[in-house]
C-alpha positions, 0 to 999 in steps of 0.5 A: 524949766529947761530941756535938760531937766528930767522928771520920772513922772508927769501927772498923766504917768502918775495917774496911770501908775496909781490907777492900778491900786484900789481907790481907798488905799492910803498914799505915803512918801519918803522924806526927811531934810529939805528940797525935792527929788523925783519919785520912784515907781509907786509900790504897794507895801505893808506898813505899821503906824508908829506915831511915837517915832521921832520925826526923822524916823517917820510915823509909818514903818515897813512891817517887821516881825512882831508888829501888830495891825499892819495895813497896806499903802501905796508908797511914792519913795523919793529917788535917792541920790548920793 
């Protein structure tokens, strides 16, 4: 690792951020394609499970009008770069 690498979170910072959420809350991350990115600040969101979605859409989606059985999860979204 070089000094030029900048990480948004270390283990201790991530534990500190996650400690504000209930311990039984599911944790999910954004994804698609390959490689790895920094994560953004964890956030509690309402989601629905859509297991029949294509793999590239993810089986969990943010709640929209008409969705049933929403649940809360902590999201660790990846930092998106252009």
